[in-house]
N, C-alpha and C positions, 0 to 999 in steps of 0.2 A: 342307689342315687347315682353311684360312680360308674355302672353300667349304662344306667340311662343315658348320662352325658357324654359317655363313650360312642354309642349308638347315633346320638344327636349328631356329632362329629365325624361321622361316618368312619367309624373305626373298630371294626367288627373283632379282629382279635384282643384287642385293650378290653373290650364288652366281655367277650367271653373268659378271660381272666377273672375278671371282677365279679361276674356271674356264676362262675363255677361253684365255689364254696355254696352261696346261697341255695343253688339248685340242688346240691347234693343233699342238704340239711332240710330244704323244704321244695320236695319235687312237685308237689300239688298246690304250692300257694297260687292264688290267681295273678297276683302280679309276677311274680317269677315265671309264671308260665306266659302271660304277656309279653316281658322282656325277651325272653327264649324265642318266642315266636318272632318278634320283631328281628332278633339275631338270625335265626333262620331264613327269613325273607331275606335280609339284606343280602345273605350269600347265596340268594337264588334256589333255596332249598323250600319252594313253595309249598308242596305237599306235608309236610312235616310243620312249616309255620302253621296252616290252617289246623291242621289236628291239634297243636298246642292251644290255639286262640281258641278252638271250640270246647276246649277242657275248662280253660280259663272262664268263657260264657257260661258254662253248667252252672257255676258258682256265683255268678254275677250277672243274669238274665236281664236286670232292671237297669245296668250302669251304660248310659249311652256312651260313655269313654270308651266301653269295651266295645259295643257294637261299630264305633268310630273305628277304633282301632282293627277290628276284623274287617271291615270294609275295606281298609287299605291295602291289606294283605291279599284280599280277594282280588284288588285291581292289579297288585304287581304279579298276580296269578294268571292274568288275564280274563279273569271273570267279572266284566265291567258290570254286567246285568245283575247280577247277584250283589256286587257292591252296591249299586244305587239303591236296590231294594234295602239294604240292611241300614244304610244311612237314611231311609226314610224314616225306618223305625227308629234310630236315635235320635232323629229329630221330633219325632212325635213323642219321644220318652223324656227329651229336653230340650223344648221348641226355642231358648234361648241360647242353645250350642252352637256358638258361632262357626268352630271349626268344623262341625258336622254339615252346615249349609253349606260353607266353602268347598267341601269336600265334594259334597253332592254336586254343585254346580261345575266343580272342575272335571267330576267322573260322567256327568250328562254331556259336557263339552266333548270329551273324547268319545262319546259316543254317538256324536252329531245330533243331539237331541238340543239344539240352540233356545229354543221357547222355554224350555223348561229349567235349563242351565240357567237363562237370564234372570228367570224367577227365583231360583235358590241364590242366586249369588245377591241379587237385590236385597233378599232378605238378610245375607250376611252382613251387607253394606249398611242396613239400616240399624241393625244389631249394634254395629261395631264401627262407625263411619273411618276411625283412626288405622283399621285394619289394613294393611298394605296390600296384603296377596290378593284380598278378596277383591278390592276394587281395582287392581291392575289385573286380575282375570276377568273381571266384567269388562273392564275397558279392552282386553284383547278379544275377548267374544264378540262384542259389538263390533271392532273392526274385522275380524272374521266374517262377520254375517252382514259386512258391507251397510252398517248405520256410523257412517264416518263421522259425523258431526257429532254423533252423542259419544261416541268412543273418544274423539278430541276433547269434548267438555270432561269425560272421567279423567283421562291422564291429567290434563291441566289443574283440575281439582286435587289430583294427590299431589302433583308437584308444588302446588300453592304451599301445601301442608310439609311436604318433605321434597326439596327441591334436588336432595340428592338420590332421589329413588331411580335407580338405573333402569330397571324394566320399565318405569313410565316414558322415560327419555326414547329408550330401543321401542317400544310401541308407538311412539309418536313418529319415529323413523321408519316404521315398517309401512306406513301411510304412504304410498308411493307418491300419491296425489298431493302430499303436502310437502313442498319445499321448506326446509330448514334455513332460515335466513341468519344472519349476524346477530341479533338479540338473542337466538337459541344457541347457538356455538359458543357466545360467550358465557351463558348461562351453566352450559355444560361443564365448560373448563373449570368455574366457579365451582361447579358440584364435585368435579374430579379431585378438588383439594379439600373439600369438606370433611372436618374430621369426623362426623356420623357415618360417610360412605364407606361401605365394607370391600373386600375385594370383588366381589360378587358384582356390586355395583359399579366399581370403578371398569368392570370389563363390557358391561352392558352399555356404559356412559362412553366408554371408547367406539363401539360400534356404532353408536348414536352421533358421537363427533366426525365418526369418518363420514356418514351419510351426509352430514350438514356441510362439511369440506366438499365433498363430492357436487351436492347442489350448488355451491358457491363456485365450482370450476377450481378448486384449490387441492388440486390431486396429489402433490408432494406431501402436503399436509393431512389427506386422508390416509394417506399409505402409512404414515407415521402414526396415525391415532389406531390406525389396525394393528401395527407391529406392537404397540403397547399392550393393547387391549389381548391380543392372542399371546403375548409373552406372560401376563398374570395369570392367562388361564392356563398354560402350559405347566406353571409352576403347582397347581393344584393338582392338574391330572395331566398326565403325558401319555403320550401314546407309542408304541412299540410296533414299529415299521416290520423290523425282520420277523418277529412273533406273528405277527399279521400275514405276512408273506408266507412264513411255514404253515401257518393254518390252512390257507389257502390251497396250497400243495398237496396237505394231506386230503383237503376234500376232493381235490381232482385225482388223487392216487385212488382214491376209495369209490371205485368205480360201482355203481348201483346196477346192477347186471338183470337184477330181478325187476319186475314191475306189478300194479296190483290190478291191470285189467284195462281193456281196449278203450271203453269211455267213462270211466268214472272221473270226476271232476268237470266234465263239459260244460258245467253250469258257472265255472270261475275263469274270469280273464285277468291274470295278476299284470302288473303294472310295477316295472324293476326299474333300477338304474341310479345315478348319481343325483343326489340332492343338486336342486337348481337346474335341473336339464330339461324340465318341461315335462315331467311326469303327470302332474297336477292336471296342465292343460291337456294331456291325453285322457286321463280319467273323466274331464268335463266334457271332452267330445265323446266318449263313449256313454257317459249318463246322461246325455242327450236324446240315446236313443230308447224306443219305447220298450226295448226288452230288458233293458241293463240298470240295474241299480248301481249308483254311484255310493260307494262307502266310505271309507276314511283310512286311516295307515293302521290296518289290523295287525294285530299282535299274536294272531291264532298260531302261525307258522312257527314264531320263537318259541311260543309255550308248547307246542309240541315237543319239540326238539329238547327241550327240558324236562318233558315228562318221561321222554322215551330215553333221556341220559339216565334221570332217576332210576326207571324201571330196570334197565340194565347195568345200573352202577359203573358206567363207563361215560368220560367225556364224549362230545361232539366234537370231531368226525367218527371217532375210533369203531362206533358200532355201524356204520354205513354198510362195510362189506359185509355184515352178518346178516343183513336183512333178508328174509325170504319174501316170495310174492304174498304170503298170507300176513305177513307181518305189513308189507306196504299196503295191502288194502286196507287192514285194520287202522292204519294212520291216515287213509285217505278217508275213511268212512268218518274217525274220530274228528277231522278236519271239517268235514261236511256237515257233522252235527252239530260243531262250535259255531259255524256261521250260517247255521240255517234260518236265524231270523232276518237275514238280508233277502232270502228268496221269498219273503210273503208277498210283495208286491209285485215283483218281477222275475221272470224266470232265471236271470244273469247275474251276475254282482261282479264289482271289481273289487281285487285286493291290492291296495297300492302302499305297499308298504317297501320303500325302495331299495333297502338292503337285502330284500330276497333275491337280488341277484347272485349272493352268495350260494343258494341254494336252489339252482335251477335243476341241479341232477336230481336232488331230492323231489322237487315238485314234479319231474316229469316221472320219478319212480311211483310215487303214492297217488298223483292224480294226472294218469297219461292223458285223459282227455280234455284237460286244461290248455288254455291259449296263454302264451307268456309273451306280452309285448315289452320290450328295452328300450328305454327312453335313452337317446344319445343324441347329446349336444356338444360343438364345438370344445374341445379339450381346454384351452385356455379360457373360455368363458366360463366353462362349467366351473373349473378351479378357482378362478377368480371370485367368482359369485358365491361360492361356498366360504373363498378366504372372509370376504365380507359380512356374512352372513351371521347372526347370533345363534350359535347351535351348540347349546348344553348337551353336552355327551358326545359330541361328533367330534371328539379328540383331534383326528387325523386332519381336520381343518385350520390347525394352528401354526403351520409352517408350509414354505412352498416344497419341501423335500418330502415331508410326510403326505401332502397331498397329491404330489405326482406319483408317489409309492403306490397309493391307495388307486389314483387313476388307472396305472399300469396294469393294475393287478383285476379291474373291472373292466378295463377293455379286453385282456387275454382272456376272461371268462365269458364276456358277452361275444365276442368274436367267435370262438370255440363252439357255444352251444349253438349260436345262430347258424354256423355251417354246418353240425352234427343234426341238428332237428328242426330243419327248415320247415316243416310243417305244421309245428308248433311252437318257435320260437321266432319272433319278429323284431329286428332294429327299426325302430322308428326315429327318424333323425328331425330334430329341431329346425335346422336350417333349410332341410329339403321341404318342410312345410309351409314356412314362410314363402318359401319360391313359388309354392303352386298348391296352396291349400286343398282347392276341390279334388285334385287327384290325390292326394296322399291321404284325406281323409275318408276317401273312397277305397283307398288300399289297406287302410287300417282296418275298416267294417269288412272287407272280402275277407282278411286274413282271420277275423274273429267269426266268420261265416255266419256274419249280420247283414241283412237287405238293407240297400242306403235308405237314408230319411233323412230329408232337408234341413230337419231339425239340428243335426249334427254339424252340418255348415254354420248355423247360427247358435254354437254352443253358450257363447256369450248371452245369451238371453235367458238360459236355464238355471232356473230359481232352485237352487239345493243348499244344503249346509258344507262350508268348506272348510276345512279346520287346519289347512298349513299355509306356511308365509305367502304363497300365489295365490291367497283367496280372492284379493280384490283383482290382481292382472286376468285371471282366468274370468271374470265379470266384463273384461273389455274386447273389442274386436282384435284380431290379430295386429301387433305392432311388428314394422321391421325395424324399428331405432331401437333394439334390445340389446344390441353388442354393446359392452362397454369397455373392453380392452383397449379399442383405438385411441379412446380419451388420455389413457395412461402411457400409450406408446412404450418408449424406451425405459420408462420406470419400471414394467414387469418382465424386462429382460431376465432378472434372476428366476422368476417364475418358468418362462419360455425354456432356461437353460435345465431346470429340474425336469420338465416335461419332455427334453431332446428336442425342442423346435428351434428353429433359425431366430436369432435376435434381429431387434428393429432398431 
């Protein structure tokens, strides 16, 4: 029980200390195996976690709880399709198992199977109307899938019962076409002081309050709300700028001199860049082409990195320089195997995980036929948009200095690779697209070796699942009024200073 509580609090070292004696005395007990699998998954040792969980399942094949845990470890390992199958089995074993229905809806959402996800989440809500995560996830899904009014109704229902529910307030704030007025901002302020609100709630509430203040033109108060929310988040998870810079230098130093072969990966278009830079828009344009399947923020490349690190017993990027032509070909083929389902309807597909900009050298080595599109937007607008966005896990967005450090690393890497590999790496600038959409959409398609199609100019009419914060925006025609920094004027001079820009 002590080990389980430590795992719930994300304290792997404490959990290992508690679990050690029990693991030594009862190494084959299914509960011990399940907890050890949880610990290994938390540490990123996914293959070992799955082995331990399979051993536990062999002893308890009919327990839905065990199948639910196995599915979570599969998802953490990037095996979403298998996770979905396992969860369906868990729901069949125990039809009233709310957590399994919720996880099924969550993983189906990540797989952009939105219709199936809605059914699973509605089942979870019917079984447990007061289970906050299920209703919040259902509302988020409805918002992403453009069911605006239904999403608002779900968020409001949740807030009527739990007015301090931060994720519900942030969900409403994410509906860009819904201005938050004074009634909403007053309610958010009351929620911030509510005794049931956790720090997680207060972070989300702070971002929602900032959106409300922005909607009302109260920009100083908006920045104050953002600073407060980001300060709370930083207390729980800090970002080490110097360690990140060192890692990026190590990746650059470990030049990938060998490569897999001339055409391997020609089916893939990677879309990379800073969050909030227009990458979802690029993917929407490409997915409007009859030859391109728009996917999601795929985790296949990070999973491959983890697998190779475990195989070589070396952390990434220290094994990059050791890779041979055969090694890169093996990794490239493994990536194509993992992503085969995205080529069932159309010959090409997008992989739009923004942080893959860090691994452009690796992509060029393992999939030399792939095209890599770097999404770029004005530095100030990009960083400020990241600062305003509730981004669990993106810890560099919590302060202006960290954002600037991350931006400079991104800028250096993207500029370098665009110059070194201009036939396969292309920088697509958001502001240039706004000035002349026709010319820059044609240039994007030409770079990807795609014939021009009119549908790409009418990308907002393309019906597809979009699972990012820009889901609603890419279903609208291009807008030229998206720049937000001018509204804040000199209030953003600290961010300008961190970026090395002139103050106003």
